[in-house]
C-alpha positions as semicolon CSV with decimal commas, in nm:
position;residue;x (nm);y (nm);z (nm)
1;M;9,239;8,074;8,864
2;T;8,907;8,215;8,989
3;L;8,951;8,450;9,283
4;V;8,698;8,542;9,550
5;A;8,725;8,795;9,832
6;G;8,618;8,766;10,193
7;I;8,585;9,068;10,421
8;D;8,600;9,063;10,801
9;S;8,471;9,392;10,940
10;S;8,541;9,336;11,308
11;T;8,531;9,566;11,609
12;Q;8,894;9,665;11,562
13;S;8,967;9,650;11,189
14;S;8,873;9,551;10,835
15;K;9,056;9,254;10,686
16;V;9,026;9,143;10,326
17;V;9,151;8,810;10,192
18;L;9,175;8,727;9,823
19;V;9,139;8,352;9,783
20;D;9,158;8,082;9,516
21;A;8,798;7,966;9,486
22;D;8,901;7,605;9,416
23;D;9,110;7,526;9,724
24;G;9,088;7,826;9,959
25;A;9,455;7,921;9,923
26;V;9,509;8,285;10,022
27;V;9,659;8,490;9,740
28;A;9,671;8,834;9,903
29;T;9,549;9,020;10,210
30;G;9,476;9,375;10,321
31;R;9,396;9,544;10,651
32;A;9,285;9,882;10,787
33;D;9,205;9,983;11,144
34;H;8,871;10,099;11,284
35;P;8,821;10,373;11,543
36;D;8,813;10,261;11,905
37;G;8,498;10,290;12,111
38;T;8,156;10,132;12,155
39;E;7,986;10,357;11,900
40;V;8,125;10,426;11,554
41;D;8,016;10,615;11,243
42;P;7,954;10,337;10,985
43;Q;8,132;10,551;10,727
44;A;8,455;10,461;10,909
45;W;8,392;10,092;10,832
46;W;8,331;10,171;10,468
47;D;8,648;10,379;10,445
48;A;8,849;10,100;10,612
49;L;8,700;9,838;10,381
50;R;8,801;10,038;10,075
51;T;9,152;10,085;10,213
52;A;9,193;9,719;10,306
53;G;9,045;9,603;9,975
54;D;9,238;9,842;9,752
55;G;9,379;9,639;9,463
56;L;9,209;9,321;9,589
57;L;8,833;9,359;9,553
58;D;8,859;9,454;9,185
59;R;9,030;9,116;9,119
60;A;8,751;8,909;9,274
61;A;8,472;8,736;9,086
62;A;8,261;8,728;9,403
63;V;8,273;8,889;9,746
64;A;8,104;8,850;10,084
65;V;8,120;9,037;10,415
66;G;8,154;8,885;10,761
67;G;8,078;9,151;11,021
68;Q;8,065;9,203;11,396
69;Q;7,726;9,091;11,519
70;H;7,445;9,291;11,680
71;G;7,558;9,646;11,598
72;M;7,272;9,889;11,539
73;V;7,294;10,091;11,217
74;V;6,989;10,314;11,169
75;L;6,908;10,498;10,846
76;D;6,653;10,762;10,755
77;D;6,422;10,779;10,453
78;D;6,708;10,910;10,237
79;G;6,944;10,627;10,332
80;E;7,153;10,854;10,555
81;V;7,292;10,726;10,884
82;V;7,094;10,881;11,170
83;R;7,355;10,844;11,446
84;P;7,677;10,651;11,509
85;A;7,622;10,277;11,527
86;L;7,599;10,124;11,874
87;L;7,828;9,820;11,883
88;W;7,776;9,481;12,047
89;N;8,001;9,580;12,340
90;D;7,807;9,896;12,427
91;T;7,627;9,812;12,753
92;R;7,415;10,127;12,791
93;S;7,106;9,925;12,689
94;A;7,131;9,683;12,985
95;G;6,825;9,840;13,146
96;A;6,634;9,814;12,820
97;A;6,721;9,443;12,807
98;R;6,575;9,388;13,152
99;D;6,260;9,581;13,064
100;L;6,205;9,393;12,737
101;T;6,256;9,058;12,906
102;A;5,986;9,139;13,159
103;E;5,747;9,286;12,903
104;L;5,727;8,964;12,700
105;G;5,680;8,750;13,008
106;G;6,031;8,654;13,112
107;P;6,337;8,474;12,975
108;A;6,156;8,156;12,872
109;A;5,913;8,353;12,653
110;W;6,202;8,516;12,466
111;A;6,389;8,187;12,426
112;E;6,079;8,027;12,277
113;A;6,016;8,324;12,047
114;V;6,363;8,387;11,903
115;G;6,606;8,147;12,069
116;L;6,773;8,406;12,291
117;V;6,709;8,621;12,595
118;P;6,779;8,996;12,567
119;V;7,109;9,129;12,697
120;A;7,271;9,461;12,620
121;S;7,456;9,317;12,320
122;F;7,147;9,241;12,110
123;T;7,011;9,488;11,856
124;V;6,655;9,497;11,989
125;T;6,778;9,637;12,321
126;K;6,975;9,909;12,147
127;L;6,665;10,012;11,954
128;R;6,473;10,040;12,281
129;W;6,752;10,253;12,428
130;L;6,745;10,480;12,122
131;A;6,368;10,523;12,137
132;R;6,377;10,612;12,506
133;H;6,692;10,823;12,527
134;E;6,722;10,993;12,186
135;P;6,365;11,052;12,066
136;D;6,470;11,309;11,804
137;H;6,704;11,057;11,642
138;A;6,447;10,780;11,680
139;A;6,186;10,987;11,497
140;R;6,410;10,995;11,186
141;V;6,470;10,618;11,171
142;A;6,323;10,440;10,870
143;Q;6,534;10,122;10,866
144;V;6,772;9,924;11,086
145;M;7,067;9,722;10,957
146;L;7,353;9,525;11,106
147;P;7,715;9,619;11,031
148;H;7,761;9,351;10,766
149;D;7,425;9,441;10,608
150;Y;7,535;9,804;10,578
151;L;7,864;9,715;10,410
152;S;7,701;9,469;10,170
153;W;7,448;9,741;10,083
154;R;7,726;9,991;10,017
155;L;7,914;9,737;9,801
156;A;7,598;9,687;9,597
157;G;7,558;10,061;9,537
158;Q;7,292;10,127;9,802
159;P;6,999;9,956;9,629
160;A;6,639;10,005;9,739
161;E;6,638;9,664;9,910
162;A;6,899;9,579;10,172
163;V;6,987;9,213;10,230
164;T;7,105;9,013;10,528
165;D;7,146;8,642;10,608
166;R;6,987;8,415;10,865
167;G;7,306;8,387;11,071
168;D;7,342;8,757;11,146
169;A;6,965;8,814;11,161
170;S;6,941;8,555;11,439
171;G;7,139;8,783;11,670
172;T;6,899;9,077;11,656
173;G;6,628;8,962;11,896
174;Y;6,359;8,998;11,630
175;W;6,429;8,703;11,398
176;S;6,378;8,336;11,483
177;A;6,629;8,069;11,375
178;A;6,367;7,802;11,451
179;T;6,104;7,943;11,214
180;N;6,331;8,136;10,974
181;E;6,107;8,438;11,010
182;Y;6,121;8,792;11,145
183;R;5,927;8,861;11,462
184;L;5,821;9,210;11,365
185;D;5,602;9,227;11,674
186;L;5,917;9,207;11,885
187;L;6,088;9,469;11,671
188;E;5,791;9,697;11,735
189;L;5,798;9,607;12,105
190;G;6,159;9,719;12,114
191;F;6,138;10,038;11,910
192;G;5,778;10,139;11,960
193;R;5,678;10,142;11,593
194;P;5,745;9,947;11,270
195;I;6,065;10,016;11,076
196;G;6,224;9,850;10,775
197;V;6,454;9,548;10,798
198;P;6,672;9,379;10,534
199;R;6,545;9,082;10,337
200;V;6,691;8,753;10,460
201;A;6,863;8,582;10,165
202;S;6,921;8,209;10,124
203;P;7,271;8,096;10,229
204;A;7,437;8,085;9,885
205;E;7,226;8,341;9,700
206;V;7,384;8,601;9,473
207;T;7,224;8,918;9,609
208;G;7,377;9,181;9,382
209;S;7,700;9,296;9,222
210;T;7,974;9,546;9,294
211;A;8,065;9,839;9,074
212;A;8,347;9,621;8,937
213;G;8,102;9,345;8,846
214;A;8,175;9,096;9,125
215;A;7,887;8,889;9,254
216;I;7,787;8,967;9,613
217;A;7,695;8,682;9,846
218;P;7,469;8,745;10,148
219;G;7,753;8,772;10,400
220;T;7,701;8,680;10,764
221;G;7,796;8,755;11,123
222;D;8,152;8,714;11,239
223;N;8,096;8,397;11,441
224;M;7,906;8,235;11,156
225;G;8,184;8,338;10,921
226;A;8,444;8,178;11,148
227;A;8,243;7,854;11,160
228;L;8,233;7,849;10,781
229;G;8,602;7,930;10,753
230;L;8,693;7,652;10,997
231;T;8,472;7,394;10,818
232;L;8,321;7,288;11,150
233;A;8,191;6,934;11,196
234;P;7,972;6,790;11,475
235;G;8,177;6,755;11,792
236;D;8,392;7,059;11,713
237;V;8,352;7,350;11,955
238;V;8,524;7,675;11,868
239;V;8,657;7,892;12,147
240;S;8,749;8,230;12,004
241;L;8,968;8,461;12,212
242;G;8,951;8,802;12,052
243;T;8,816;9,131;12,184
244;S;8,524;8,922;12,306
245;G;8,525;8,554;12,386
246;T;8,289;8,307;12,223
247;A;8,222;7,935;12,239
248;F;8,009;7,792;11,960
249;A;7,935;7,481;11,756
250;V;7,722;7,379;11,459
251;S;7,398;7,197;11,529
252;E;7,125;7,045;11,317
253;Q;6,858;7,151;11,565
254;P;6,765;7,494;11,701
255;V;6,846;7,571;12,063
256;A;6,621;7,763;12,300
257;D;6,792;7,808;12,637
258;P;6,547;7,972;12,881
259;T;6,835;8,085;13,102
260;G;6,974;8,295;12,816
261;T;7,325;8,158;12,861
262;V;7,325;7,996;12,518
263;A;7,207;8,210;12,226
264;G;7,022;8,001;11,969
265;F;7,176;8,155;11,658
266;A;7,155;8,026;11,304
267;D;7,469;7,955;11,103
268;A;7,553;8,059;10,747
269;T;7,468;7,724;10,583
270;G;7,111;7,652;10,689
271;R;7,197;7,484;11,018
272;H;7,222;7,634;11,367
273;L;7,504;7,786;11,573
274;P;7,439;7,776;11,948
275;L;7,679;8,024;12,105
276;V;7,793;8,159;12,438
277;A;7,970;8,496;12,446
278;T;8,174;8,685;12,702
279;L;8,275;9,049;12,685
280;N;8,619;8,978;12,828
281;A;8,882;8,774;12,649
282;A;9,217;8,877;12,498
283;R;9,213;9,221;12,657
284;V;9,222;9,055;12,999
285;L;9,574;8,941;12,914
286;T;9,669;9,284;12,780
287;A;9,544;9,452;13,097
288;A;9,726;9,202;13,319
289;A;10,049;9,255;13,125
290;T;10,016;9,633;13,169
291;L;9,955;9,591;13,541
292;L;10,269;9,378;13,568
293;G;10,478;9,623;13,367
294;T;10,546;9,378;13,085
295;D;10,423;9,282;12,739
296;L;10,227;8,977;12,628
297;A;10,542;8,772;12,579
298;G;10,647;8,863;12,931
299;L;10,305;8,768;13,065
300;D;10,342;8,430;12,892
301;R;10,676;8,368;13,059
302;L;10,546;8,463;13,401
303;A;10,230;8,251;13,371
304;L;10,427;7,944;13,266
305;E;10,653;7,981;13,570
306;A;10,353;7,950;13,805
307;A;10,190;7,624;13,907
308;S;9,836;7,530;13,809
309;G;9,590;7,716;14,030
310;A;9,808;8,027;14,061
311;G;9,880;7,968;14,428
312;G;9,509;8,004;14,503
313;L;9,460;8,338;14,326
314;V;9,143;8,362;14,120
315;L;9,067;8,641;13,874
316;L;8,705;8,702;13,781
317;P;8,788;8,894;13,463
318;Y;8,479;9,115;13,429
319;L;8,690;9,416;13,336
320;D;8,436;9,556;13,088
321;G;8,125;9,431;13,265
322;E;8,008;9,093;13,142
323;R;7,756;8,942;12,906
324;T;7,778;8,580;13,026
325;P;7,702;8,571;13,311
326;D;7,474;8,871;13,258
327;L;7,659;9,125;13,475
328;P;7,683;9,442;13,263
329;D;7,780;9,659;13,560
330;A;8,030;9,418;13,716
331;T;8,400;9,486;13,759
332;G;8,689;9,245;13,779
333;S;8,784;9,084;14,108
334;L;9,106;8,924;14,230
335;V;9,028;8,696;14,524
336;N;9,206;8,465;14,767
337;L;9,491;8,709;14,817
338;T;9,762;8,587;15,053
339;R;10,115;8,704;15,106
340;A;10,251;8,381;14,962
341;A;10,031;8,396;14,654
342;M;10,107;8,760;14,569
343;T;10,372;8,706;14,301
344;P;10,385;8,832;13,943
345;Q;10,388;8,471;13,825
346;N;10,066;8,382;14,005
347;L;9,890;8,698;13,893
348;A;9,982;8,624;13,531
349;R;9,862;8,266;13,566
350;A;9,537;8,379;13,730
351;A;9,468;8,610;13,433
352;V;9,507;8,323;13,185
353;E;9,306;8,078;13,396
354;G;9,028;8,329;13,468
355;M;8,984;8,418;13,102
356;L;8,968;8,050;13,003
357;C;8,739;7,948;13,290
358;G;8,479;8,195;13,171
359;L;8,482;8,031;12,829
360;A;8,489;7,680;12,978
361;D;8,164;7,763;13,157
362;G;8,032;7,849;12,811
363;V;8,139;7,512;12,670
364;D;7,962;7,340;12,960
365;A;7,647;7,539;12,882
366;L;7,659;7,422;12,520
367;A;7,693;7,062;12,635
368;A;7,392;7,107;12,863
369;Q;7,189;7,201;12,553
370;G;7,281;6,875;12,381
371;V;7,585;6,995;12,186
372;E;7,850;6,726;12,140
373;V;8,191;6,837;12,271
374;R;8,465;6,616;12,126
375;R;8,742;6,871;12,085
376;V;8,802;7,246;12,116
377;L;8,937;7,458;11,831
378;L;9,116;7,757;11,978
379;I;9,128;8,070;11,761
380;G;9,171;8,445;11,799
381;G;9,460;8,664;11,900
382;A;9,505;8,512;12,245
383;A;9,532;8,162;12,095
384;R;9,889;8,259;11,998
385;S;9,983;8,266;12,367
386;A;10,200;7,975;12,484
387;A;10,046;8,001;12,831
388;V;9,693;7,990;12,691
389;R;9,778;7,681;12,487
390;A;9,929;7,513;12,792
391;V;9,640;7,592;13,027
392;A;9,348;7,540;12,787
393;P;9,346;7,157;12,777
394;E;9,351;7,146;13,158
395;V;9,062;7,391;13,186
396;F;8,849;7,246;12,903
397;G;8,927;6,882;12,976
398;T;8,934;6,796;12,603
399;P;9,192;6,790;12,326
400;V;9,263;7,144;12,206
401;L;9,347;7,208;11,841
402;V;9,506;7,534;11,738
403;P;9,448;7,595;11,366
404;A;9,725;7,761;11,170
405;P;9,710;8,141;11,194
406;G;9,447;8,277;10,960
407;E;9,168;8,529;10,920
408;Y;8,892;8,274;10,962
409;V;8,599;8,516;10,952
410;A;8,728;8,657;10,624
411;L;8,803;8,305;10,497
412;G;8,448;8,201;10,584
413;A;8,312;8,499;10,393
414;A;8,533;8,404;10,098
415;R;8,407;8,045;10,116
416;Q;8,050;8,175;10,106
417;A;8,138;8,392;9,805
418;A;8,286;8,090;9,626
419;W;7,977;7,887;9,713
420;A;7,742;8,151;9,573
421;L;7,953;8,183;9,261
422;S;7,953;7,806;9,199
423;G;7,581;7,750;9,237
424;A;7,658;7,421;9,414
425;A;7,438;7,266;9,682
426;T;7,709;7,280;9,949
427;P;8,009;7,504;10,025
428;P;8,342;7,416;9,861
429;D;8,556;7,165;10,053
430;W;8,855;7,368;10,167
431;P;9,109;7,198;10,397
432;L;9,183;7,320;10,750
433;E;9,548;7,337;10,849
434;V;9,607;7,254;11,217
435;E;9,920;7,400;11,376
436;T;9,919;7,195;11,696
437;T;9,705;6,963;11,908
438;V;9,741;6,954;12,287
439;E;9,590;6,671;12,490
440;P;9,462;6,730;12,844
441;V;9,675;6,612;13,134
442;G;9,525;6,530;13,473
443;D;9,162;6,588;13,570
444;G;9,091;6,871;13,326
445;G;8,762;7,053;13,362
446;S;8,669;6,885;13,692
447;G;8,987;7,005;13,864
448;S;9,069;7,261;14,124
449;V;9,112;7,553;13,880
450;R;8,750;7,534;13,763
451;Q;8,625;7,468;14,115
452;A;8,805;7,770;14,261
453;Y;8,674;7,993;13,982
454;A;8,316;7,871;14,034
455;E;8,335;7,924;14,410
456;A;8,463;8,279;14,368
457;R;8,195;8,362;14,113
458;V;7,915;8,234;14,334
459;R;8,053;8,408;14,642
460;L;8,078;8,748;14,473
461;H;7,790;8,741;14,226
462;G;7,550;8,470;14,342
């Protein structure tokens, strides 16, 4: 049996899966937590990876890293980290995003150039923030990497040339998925001067080897890793409910949305991965449970006791600001409060519906860009919720599949590692196990839940 390892270095933790390269069966797993916060010393990721991979990585013939997108890791001429990495969910660069958008000529100019419009999540805005607010640190910067690039580089022994992949590179704001090229002029626009960037490897290239002799594949961003792990086909739209929320699908054609709602990312196979992201997902449910003095199981029970529409209550769940819509300074709002509606059951239901409505808007935005929406695959921690599973088909208006529990980013990285090891033209055909399928009942996405959410959003935020 040939074993390969996939690594998911997410916002919250490092997960490692050791997998049979032939059929994708998981042989062993490991996990280690990351520090909380929106900036982190990259050494903490490396330490967590070594802990999670202890006894696993040395058994693998090949390895790849799937990492949280957009994070800014800056190194000096000696390969030392200049300052803690700014993560995707750090919104301090919102002003920089607005400035950069204007400086290139507006949202449409950015969409045409790199397939996305700057928001605080993207790396180019974080570089602008660094240049403007920490000039002493900025003066030391020789190279910028993404989190997965940094970990792949460490696995390879810190070689002279760092490597990335087109999927993760497409989330920086200075690489184009349409042309497969860096836009170094935009990198310089963001930072003020040229700096080094990793080489973009081909999807199944062996880019180096570990100290134990395992081949290293290029790795990719977490959403691209999940798409690879889920073996997405046209018509499949993934809605991921983790720390952040995402809705994405594979596409043969690049997407350039001038509104910036849909990011025109690349995937990890040579295709494209149009994606909509929200800052607020599973933690909305955690916060609502805390407010109600219960746990997530208790929140589930309460939400399922309420009728659809939560008695008129609508939660706009912008608890950490928001990326889509672009409202980095927003706060959450609970609207349509009446004495009759103010029950724990309705509040729990409103939390579930509000979280899902934000993602349903994202699915609609994908469809508006020509993406086929035949079914939704629901993944992430909040997909375990019985209330989420019950409400999702109504909100999305499509069949909802819940894959069996799995670390799909890590599995996607492992599938890439197996692909690189095989030298084949396409990734290995690993089966996807589906735990349940729920069909929509009633009028689905055109119903009163979506309408009430849209009216509240327009009333409060325009």
